[in-house]
TORDO-513306 format. One record per residue: residue in three letters; x, y, z of N, C-alpha, C, O, CB in turn; residue number from 1. Coordinates in nm, 3 decimals, always signed. Atoms other than C-alpha are relative to their C-alpha. Glycine has a CB too. Example, Ala and Ser with C-alpha at 12.3 -4.5 7.8 and 13.67 -1.06 7.14 Angstrom:
 resn  n_east n_north    n_up ca_east ca_north   ca_up  c_east c_north    c_up  o_east o_north    o_up cb_east cb_north   cb_up resi
  ALA  +0.089  -0.119  +0.000  +1.230   -0.450  +0.780  +0.090  +0.120  +0.000  +0.194  +0.118  +0.066  -0.099   +0.003  +0.125    1
  SER  -0.082  -0.119  -0.006  +1.367   -0.106  +0.714  -0.077  +0.109  +0.073  -0.026  +0.220  +0.090  +0.041   +0.046  -0.142    2
//
This chain:
 resn  n_east n_north    n_up ca_east ca_north   ca_up  c_east c_north    c_up  o_east o_north    o_up cb_east cb_north   cb_up resi
  UNK  +0.084  -0.118  +0.000  +0.000   +0.000  +0.000  +0.089  +0.124  +0.000  +0.172  +0.142  +0.089  -0.096   +0.000  +0.122    1
  UNK  -0.081  -0.120  +0.015  +0.151   +0.329  -0.113  -0.074  +0.120  +0.057  -0.181  +0.157  +0.008  +0.036   +0.024  -0.149    2
  UNK  +0.063  -0.116  -0.062  +0.071   +0.627  +0.110  +0.055  +0.131  -0.055  +0.030  +0.237  +0.002  +0.019   -0.004  +0.150    3
  UNK  -0.054  -0.121  +0.059  +0.254   +0.873  -0.114  -0.113  +0.083  -0.057  -0.193  +0.034  -0.137  +0.104   -0.034  -0.110    4
  UNK  +0.109  -0.083  +0.053  +0.023   +1.166  -0.184  +0.018  +0.028  -0.149  +0.130  +0.033  -0.199  -0.009   +0.132  +0.076    5
  UNK  -0.001  -0.032  +0.143  -0.069   +1.242  -0.543  -0.003  +0.152  -0.017  -0.086  +0.221  +0.043  -0.120   -0.067  -0.072    6
  UNK  -0.008  -0.143  +0.025  +0.025   +1.586  -0.667  -0.104  +0.041  -0.104  -0.113  -0.021  -0.210  +0.142   +0.040  -0.047    7
  UNK  +0.099  -0.051  +0.095  -0.256   +1.780  -0.835  +0.072  +0.098  -0.092  +0.137  +0.191  -0.045  -0.120   +0.069  +0.074    8
  UNK  -0.066  -0.088  +0.096  -0.130   +1.946  -1.153  -0.099  +0.047  -0.105  -0.195  -0.023  -0.138  +0.119   -0.072  -0.067    9
  UNK  +0.084  -0.056  +0.106  -0.287   +2.168  -1.416  +0.091  +0.045  -0.113  +0.210  +0.013  -0.114  -0.087   +0.119  +0.052   10
  UNK  -0.076  -0.049  +0.113  -0.175   +2.335  -1.736  +0.086  +0.120  +0.037  +0.040  +0.212  +0.104  -0.092   +0.036  -0.114   11
  UNK  -0.086  -0.117  -0.015  +0.122   +2.570  -1.729  -0.036  +0.102  -0.109  -0.118  +0.073  -0.196  +0.151   -0.040  -0.009   12
  UNK  +0.033  -0.108  +0.095  +0.114   +2.898  -1.926  +0.073  -0.016  -0.132  +0.192  -0.048  -0.135  +0.033   +0.136  +0.061   13
  UNK  -0.064  -0.009  +0.131  +0.181   +2.914  -2.297  +0.052  +0.143  -0.017  +0.017  +0.232  +0.060  -0.099   -0.038  -0.114   14
  UNK  -0.051  -0.135  +0.030  +0.367   +3.212  -2.443  -0.116  +0.093  -0.033  -0.116  +0.209  +0.009  +0.103   -0.004  -0.117   15
  UNK  +0.115  -0.082  +0.038  +0.038   +3.339  -2.589  -0.082  +0.041  +0.122  -0.125  +0.156  +0.133  -0.089   -0.076  -0.101   16
  UNK  +0.074  -0.032  -0.121  -0.140   +3.318  -2.253  +0.078  +0.102  +0.085  +0.019  +0.194  +0.142  -0.028   -0.128  +0.082   17
  UNK  -0.085  -0.094  -0.074  +0.154   +3.497  -2.086  -0.013  +0.141  -0.059  -0.026  +0.239  +0.015  +0.148   -0.046  -0.004   18
  UNK  +0.012  -0.131  +0.065  +0.132   +3.779  -2.341  -0.136  +0.063  +0.028  -0.143  +0.184  +0.051  +0.020   -0.013  -0.151   19
  UNK  +0.133  -0.053  -0.032  -0.244   +3.816  -2.282  -0.004  +0.053  +0.144  -0.059  +0.161  +0.169  -0.108   -0.110  -0.018   20
  UNK  -0.005  -0.044  -0.140  -0.184   +3.839  -1.906  +0.079  +0.129  +0.013  +0.038  +0.219  +0.086  +0.061   -0.110  +0.089   21
  UNK  -0.082  -0.121  -0.007  +0.091   +4.098  -1.955  -0.077  +0.121  -0.055  -0.064  +0.231  -0.001  +0.130   -0.020  -0.078   22
  UNK  +0.081  -0.109  +0.055  -0.144   +4.310  -2.170  -0.107  +0.045  +0.099  -0.131  +0.165  +0.115  -0.066   -0.043  -0.131   23
  UNK  +0.101  -0.033  -0.100  -0.416   +4.293  -1.904  +0.064  +0.078  +0.115  +0.008  +0.177  +0.163  -0.070   -0.128  +0.052   24
  UNK  -0.070  -0.069  -0.109  -0.167   +4.395  -1.635  +0.041  +0.140  -0.043  +0.024  +0.236  +0.032  +0.124   -0.080  +0.046   25
  UNK  -0.044  -0.131  +0.050  -0.028   +4.678  -1.848  -0.116  +0.100  -0.002  -0.100  +0.216  +0.037  +0.060   -0.014  -0.140   26
  UNK  +0.117  -0.088  +0.014  -0.375   +4.819  -1.910  -0.074  +0.026  +0.132  -0.138  +0.130  +0.146  -0.096   -0.059  -0.099   27
  UNK  +0.089  -0.009  -0.116  -0.531   +4.759  -1.566  +0.064  -0.012  +0.138  +0.001  +0.024  +0.238  -0.099   -0.104  -0.011   28
  UNK  -0.051  +0.038  -0.132  -0.293   +4.660  -1.286  +0.141  +0.047  +0.030  +0.206  -0.011  +0.118  -0.005   -0.146  +0.014   29
  UNK  -0.138  -0.044  -0.025  +0.038   +4.851  -1.300  +0.011  +0.081  +0.128  -0.081  +0.152  +0.168  +0.051   +0.082  -0.117   30
  UNK  -0.034  -0.073  -0.123  +0.197   +4.991  -0.987  +0.010  +0.150  -0.027  +0.050  +0.192  -0.136  +0.133   -0.053  +0.059   31
  UNK  -0.020  -0.145  +0.008  +0.190   +5.364  -0.924  -0.103  +0.074  -0.082  -0.079  +0.188  -0.121  +0.132   +0.027  -0.056   32
  UNK  +0.105  -0.070  +0.074  -0.132   +5.447  -1.106  +0.031  +0.021  -0.147  -0.025  +0.112  -0.209  -0.026   +0.131  +0.063   33
  UNK  -0.041  -0.018  +0.139  +0.027   +5.404  -1.450  -0.096  -0.061  -0.102  -0.090  -0.028  -0.220  +0.135   -0.059  -0.019   34
  UNK  +0.092  +0.066  +0.093  -0.249   +5.188  -1.601  -0.110  +0.095  -0.044  -0.163  +0.173  +0.035  -0.061   -0.124  +0.064   35
  UNK  +0.102  -0.091  +0.054  -0.495   +5.366  -1.828  -0.142  -0.039  +0.042  -0.230  +0.047  +0.046  +0.008   +0.002  -0.152   36
  UNK  +0.135  +0.047  -0.036  -0.796   +5.154  -1.719  -0.007  -0.046  +0.145  -0.081  -0.140  +0.175  -0.042   -0.113  -0.092   37
  UNK  -0.005  +0.042  -0.140  -0.726   +5.129  -1.347  -0.138  +0.007  +0.064  -0.213  +0.103  +0.043  +0.099   +0.087  +0.079   38
  UNK  +0.130  +0.004  -0.068  -1.027   +5.028  -1.137  +0.022  -0.036  +0.146  +0.135  -0.042  +0.194  -0.097   -0.104  -0.068   39
  UNK  -0.009  +0.037  -0.141  -1.105   +4.932  -0.778  +0.065  -0.137  +0.017  +0.114  -0.169  +0.125  -0.139   +0.000  +0.063   40
  UNK  -0.063  +0.132  -0.005  -0.976   +4.581  -0.861  +0.147  +0.004  -0.036  +0.210  -0.101  -0.050  -0.072   -0.096  -0.092   41
  UNK  -0.140  -0.012  +0.040  -0.632   +4.715  -0.953  +0.090  -0.072  +0.100  +0.078  -0.049  +0.221  +0.041   +0.148  -0.013   42
  UNK  -0.090  +0.076  -0.086  -0.361   +4.481  -0.816  +0.132  +0.073  +0.027  +0.213  +0.026  +0.107  +0.029   -0.135  -0.064   43
  UNK  -0.121  -0.082  -0.022  -0.086   +4.750  -0.831  +0.127  -0.084  -0.010  +0.209  -0.085  +0.083  -0.007   +0.070  +0.138   44
  UNK  -0.113  +0.092  +0.019  +0.170   +4.505  -0.970  +0.124  +0.077  -0.044  +0.122  +0.151  -0.142  -0.035   -0.109  -0.105   45
  UNK  -0.127  -0.065  +0.030  +0.529   +4.628  -0.969  +0.100  -0.097  -0.062  +0.169  -0.063  -0.159  +0.059   +0.063  +0.126   46
  UNK  -0.098  +0.100  +0.048  +0.735   +4.311  -1.025  -0.070  -0.129  -0.042  -0.161  -0.177  +0.026  +0.105   -0.029  +0.109   47
  UNK  +0.050  +0.128  +0.050  +0.659   +3.999  -1.230  +0.120  -0.090  -0.024  +0.215  -0.052  -0.092  -0.085   +0.018  -0.132   48
  UNK  -0.110  +0.093  +0.014  +0.884   +3.695  -1.211  -0.049  -0.134  -0.054  -0.093  -0.219  +0.023  +0.071   -0.019  +0.135   49
  UNK  +0.039  +0.129  +0.057  +0.804   +3.412  -1.454  +0.117  -0.098  +0.000  +0.233  -0.057  -0.010  -0.054   +0.018  -0.144   50
  UNK  -0.099  +0.107  +0.013  +0.989   +3.079  -1.455  -0.039  -0.084  -0.121  -0.148  -0.141  -0.127  +0.008   -0.088  +0.131   51
  UNK  +0.026  +0.069  +0.127  +1.016   +2.921  -1.800  +0.076  -0.132  -0.005  +0.193  -0.139  +0.031  +0.040   +0.088  -0.119   52
  UNK  -0.063  +0.130  +0.024  +1.086   +2.556  -1.874  +0.038  -0.005  -0.147  -0.049  -0.009  -0.235  -0.097   -0.120  +0.039   53
  UNK  -0.045  -0.006  +0.138  +1.297   +2.557  -2.187  -0.013  -0.134  -0.073  +0.017  -0.143  -0.193  +0.144   +0.046  -0.005   54
  UNK  +0.026  +0.127  +0.069  +1.215   +2.192  -2.259  -0.126  +0.009  -0.083  -0.132  -0.045  -0.193  -0.011   -0.115  +0.101   55
  UNK  +0.126  -0.010  +0.074  +0.860   +2.280  -2.361  -0.041  +0.144  -0.029  -0.144  +0.168  -0.093  -0.110   -0.069  +0.076   56
  UNK  +0.028  -0.141  +0.028  +0.871   +2.662  -2.370  -0.121  +0.055  +0.073  -0.185  +0.150  +0.026  -0.019   +0.018  -0.146   57
  UNK  +0.116  -0.044  -0.076  +0.601   +2.703  -2.105  +0.043  +0.057  +0.135  +0.146  +0.021  +0.190  -0.099   -0.117  +0.021   58
  UNK  -0.023  -0.061  -0.131  +0.585   +2.912  -1.789  -0.067  -0.088  +0.105  -0.190  -0.100  +0.107  -0.056   +0.149  +0.005   59
  UNK  +0.056  +0.091  -0.100  +0.542   +2.671  -1.497  -0.025  +0.066  +0.135  -0.089  +0.008  +0.222  +0.092   -0.117  +0.018   60
  UNK  +0.014  -0.069  -0.126  +0.554   +2.929  -1.219  +0.015  +0.150  -0.026  +0.097  +0.191  -0.108  +0.105   -0.050  +0.104   61
  UNK  -0.010  -0.144  +0.019  +0.500   +3.305  -1.193  -0.041  +0.071  +0.130  -0.134  +0.029  +0.199  -0.090   +0.048  -0.120   62
  UNK  +0.031  -0.080  -0.118  +0.500   +3.563  -0.913  -0.032  +0.143  -0.043  +0.038  +0.201  -0.127  +0.117   -0.001  +0.101   63
  UNK  +0.038  -0.140  +0.018  +0.326   +3.900  -0.916  +0.022  +0.065  +0.137  -0.061  +0.051  +0.226  -0.152   +0.016  -0.051   64
  UNK  -0.042  -0.050  -0.130  +0.501   +4.085  -0.634  +0.006  -0.118  +0.097  +0.090  -0.206  +0.079  -0.096   +0.112  +0.052   65
  UNK  -0.006  +0.109  -0.098  +0.427   +3.853  -0.338  -0.109  -0.106  -0.020  -0.130  -0.189  +0.068  -0.010   +0.057  +0.141   66
  UNK  +0.105  +0.099  +0.030  +0.144   +3.650  -0.500  +0.056  -0.097  -0.104  +0.103  -0.056  -0.210  -0.132   +0.069  -0.051   67
  UNK  -0.064  +0.101  +0.083  +0.256   +3.323  -0.655  -0.102  -0.098  -0.058  -0.197  -0.139  +0.010  +0.105   -0.076  +0.082   68
  UNK  +0.078  +0.103  +0.068  +0.096   +3.085  -0.906  +0.096  -0.101  -0.061  +0.204  -0.065  -0.109  -0.094   +0.062  -0.110   69
  UNK  -0.073  +0.100  +0.078  +0.227   +2.758  -1.042  -0.098  -0.105  -0.051  -0.218  -0.097  -0.024  +0.113   -0.066  +0.084   70
  UNK  +0.087  +0.097  +0.065  +0.094   +2.458  -1.230  -0.049  -0.108  +0.098  -0.132  -0.191  +0.062  +0.072   -0.065  -0.116   71
  UNK  +0.041  +0.099  -0.099  +0.056   +2.252  -0.911  -0.111  +0.056  +0.088  -0.127  +0.177  +0.100  +0.119   -0.044  +0.086   72
  UNK  +0.094  -0.040  -0.103  -0.226   +2.260  -0.660  -0.142  +0.026  -0.045  -0.227  +0.061  +0.037  +0.050   +0.118  +0.064   73
  UNK  +0.136  -0.024  +0.048  -0.533   +2.296  -0.880  -0.024  -0.077  -0.129  +0.069  -0.104  -0.206  -0.024   +0.151  -0.021   74
  UNK  +0.037  +0.061  +0.128  -0.719   +2.124  -1.159  -0.027  +0.106  -0.105  -0.036  +0.075  -0.224  -0.122   -0.090  +0.017   75
  UNK  +0.022  -0.111  +0.094  -0.783   +2.468  -1.314  +0.135  +0.046  -0.054  +0.235  +0.042  +0.017  -0.074   +0.118  +0.069   76
  UNK  -0.125  -0.045  +0.061  -0.521   +2.601  -1.553  +0.054  +0.124  +0.071  -0.022  +0.200  +0.132  -0.021   +0.028  -0.149   77
  UNK  -0.061  -0.121  -0.057  -0.277   +2.866  -1.435  -0.064  +0.123  -0.061  -0.093  +0.220  +0.011  +0.153   +0.002  -0.025   78
  UNK  +0.058  -0.115  +0.069  -0.422   +3.102  -1.695  -0.136  +0.036  +0.062  -0.161  +0.152  +0.092  -0.016   -0.030  -0.149   79
  UNK  +0.134  -0.026  -0.056  -0.778   +3.065  -1.560  +0.009  +0.055  +0.142  -0.065  +0.147  +0.176  -0.084   -0.128  +0.000   80
  UNK  -0.014  -0.048  -0.138  -0.665   +3.114  -1.198  +0.056  +0.142  +0.004  +0.011  +0.223  +0.085  +0.091   -0.093  +0.080   81
  UNK  -0.059  -0.133  +0.003  -0.453   +3.420  -1.283  -0.103  +0.103  -0.047  -0.115  +0.210  +0.012  +0.124   +0.003  -0.092   82
  UNK  +0.103  -0.091  +0.051  -0.733   +3.582  -1.486  -0.107  +0.024  +0.107  -0.152  +0.137  +0.124  -0.065   -0.057  -0.129   83
  UNK  +0.098  -0.016  -0.107  -0.979   +3.518  -1.200  +0.055  +0.090  +0.110  -0.018  +0.174  +0.163  -0.040   -0.137  +0.057   84
  UNK  -0.063  -0.086  -0.102  -0.735   +3.678  -0.953  +0.007  +0.144  -0.048  -0.025  +0.236  +0.028  +0.142   -0.052  +0.034   85
  UNK  -0.010  -0.136  +0.052  -0.676   +3.980  -1.178  -0.136  +0.068  -0.008  -0.146  +0.189  +0.011  +0.065   -0.003  -0.139   86
  UNK  +0.133  -0.059  +0.012  -1.050   +4.031  -1.225  -0.068  +0.017  +0.135  -0.179  +0.070  +0.142  -0.087   -0.086  -0.090   87
  UNK  +0.056  -0.017  -0.133  -1.108   +4.021  -0.849  -0.091  -0.113  +0.045  -0.150  -0.105  +0.152  -0.075   +0.126  +0.007   88
  UNK  +0.085  +0.113  -0.036  -1.297   +3.691  -0.849  +0.062  -0.088  +0.108  -0.009  -0.156  +0.181  -0.030   -0.082  -0.121   89
  UNK  -0.071  +0.077  -0.101  -1.030   +3.527  -0.631  +0.095  +0.092  +0.073  +0.167  +0.171  +0.012  +0.077   -0.119  -0.064   90
  UNK  -0.081  -0.091  -0.081  -0.854   +3.700  -0.344  +0.149  -0.030  -0.009  +0.229  +0.063  -0.021  -0.045   -0.007  +0.143   91
  UNK  -0.142  +0.038  -0.003  -0.524   +3.507  -0.344  +0.020  -0.124  -0.083  -0.074  -0.195  -0.118  +0.049   -0.022  +0.145   92
  UNK  -0.033  +0.125  +0.066  -0.345   +3.232  -0.524  +0.017  -0.107  +0.106  +0.042  -0.076  +0.223  +0.129   +0.014  -0.087   93
  UNK  -0.016  +0.110  -0.094  -0.324   +2.891  -0.364  +0.139  -0.058  -0.007  +0.206  -0.048  -0.110  -0.102   -0.107  -0.028   94
  UNK  -0.127  +0.070  -0.002  -0.015   +2.704  -0.260  -0.014  -0.137  -0.061  -0.119  -0.172  -0.115  +0.054   -0.010  +0.141   95
  UNK  +0.002  +0.134  +0.055  +0.074   +2.358  -0.369  -0.089  -0.090  +0.087  -0.069  -0.098  +0.209  +0.145   -0.058  -0.010   96
  UNK  +0.089  +0.089  -0.071  -0.200   +2.115  -0.271  +0.036  -0.145  -0.031  +0.074  -0.177  -0.144  -0.146   +0.029  -0.036   97
  UNK  -0.031  +0.141  +0.018  -0.147   +1.744  -0.223  -0.123  -0.080  +0.037  -0.186  -0.055  +0.139  +0.122   -0.043  +0.086   98
  UNK  +0.116  +0.085  -0.024  -0.420   +1.482  -0.245  +0.047  -0.144  +0.016  +0.142  -0.185  -0.050  -0.103   +0.012  -0.116   99
  UNK  -0.035  +0.141  -0.010  -0.403   +1.120  -0.130  -0.033  -0.072  -0.130  -0.133  -0.041  -0.195  -0.073   -0.066  +0.118  100
  UNK  +0.028  +0.078  +0.121  -0.380   +0.873  -0.417  -0.124  -0.086  +0.020  -0.148  -0.138  +0.129  +0.121   -0.088  -0.037  101
  UNK  +0.119  +0.084  -0.006  -0.700   +0.688  -0.497  +0.042  -0.145  +0.014  +0.142  -0.188  -0.044  -0.087   +0.019  -0.126  102
  UNK  -0.035  +0.142  -0.023  -0.699   +0.326  -0.384  -0.056  -0.085  -0.108  -0.037  -0.207  -0.107  -0.050   -0.049  +0.135  103
//
């Protein structure tokens, strides 16, 4: 009997999804009031740190200041979770979640 937990993984970001997110941030969420469409949901993002896997050319982890997203911990894609966070539908990103393996 193997008690090793099963890691929940979702889709990492493609280059196209990353570019869409960067455009949304540029227009709506830049630090210092620089965004042209700033609203009450503005995240005031100053620093973005993506981690790219050069084997498949996808972003497997990204931080927006102190909020972190990666491909682990959810069945929803990173893109969907990031867009929900940027739109104010989700307050924070989740950490890595581990589920017991099905017997």
